[in-house]
N, C-alpha and C positions, 0 to 999 in steps of 0.2 A: 495239730491239724488246722486249727484256726489261723495259725501264722502263715499258711499258704494263701489265705484270702486277704492278708494285710496289703499287698501291693494293689489289689483291686480296690480296696477301700480308699487307699491314698489316691488312686487315679480318679475315683468317683468324686472325692472331696475337691481335688484340683479342678475337675471339670465343672463342678457346681460353682466354685469360687471364681473361676475364669469367666464363666457365663455371666455371673452377677456383676463382675468388674466391667466386662465389655458392654453390657446393657446400660450400666450406670454411666460409663464414659460416653456412650453414644447419646444418652439423654442429656448429659451436661454439655458436651462439646458440639453436638449436631444442631443444625439450624431447625427452627420450628416456625414456619411461616404458613399457617393455614389460610386458605381462601375458599371461595365458594366452589370454584372448579375442582380443586383438589379434594374437597369433601363430598362431592357428588359420587354416587355409586356408578361404577363403570364395569361393563362386562361384554366381552366379545365385540368391542367396537360399536356397540349399539347403546342408545340411551334406554334406561329402564322404562318399561311400560306397566302401568298399574301399580297396585300396592304390593309391598313385600309380604303382606300377611294373607294374600289370596290363597284359597284352598286349592290343592291339586287333587286330581283324580287318583284313586288308589291304583289305577293301572300303571302310572308312572313308577310307583314303588314296586309293583309286581314285576315290571320289566327289569328294574334294577336288581331285584332278587334273582330273577332268572339268569341275568348276566353273571352274577356271583356264583350261582350254582354251576353253570356250564363252564365258568372259568376254573372252578375247583375240579370239575370233571377232567379238564385238560391236565391239571396238576397231578391227578391220580392215574390217568390213562397213559400218559406219555412215558413215565418211567416203567410202567408195566409192559408197554409195547416194546420198549428197548430190551428188556430182560425176559421177554415172553418165553423163549425156548428154555431158559434156565429154571423157570418157576414151576412148571408142571401143570397138570390138568385142573387141580383144585383151585389155583388162582385164576385160571381161565373161566371156570364156572362162577367164581365170586365176582370177577370183573364183568361178565355178561349179565349177572343179576344186578349189579350196580348200574350198568348202562340201561338195562330194561326199566329199572325204577325211575331213572332220569327221563327216559323216553315217555313213560306213562305220565309223568309230571308235565312234560311238554305237551302231550296230547290233551291233558286236562286244561292247561292254560290256553291252548288254541281253541278248545271247545268253549271256554268261558269268554273268549274274545279279547284277551289281554293284548294280543299283538295286532289287533285291528286299529289302525291309526286314523280312523274316521273322527273328524273334529267334533261331531255331535256326541260321540261315545264318551268324550272326556269332560263333558260338562258336569260340574259338581252339584 
């Protein structure tokens, strides 16, 4: 049975060796001419403002978590909606419970003011 995994092992070894060889070749053959402009941080066409170690409000992280939760909701709800008629009433109840739990979580975060984008709200 383990002989079935031998081609996968060979492929993994070839991939690791090839990656190492290509990284080494680019380090050896590629130009390295650092200067002040190249070493400056750059994001979205704007010069950085402030320190990189500034603290952010927890609201930024909560909004990101909400995005992930509702993104996952789409991943679960869309296939269910496509096969809705084939799955029966039990999956309908389970999906409604799932949506209700997410909706209660959204109401909770709305009540806490996570989605209020007032600048005074985000001061650490």
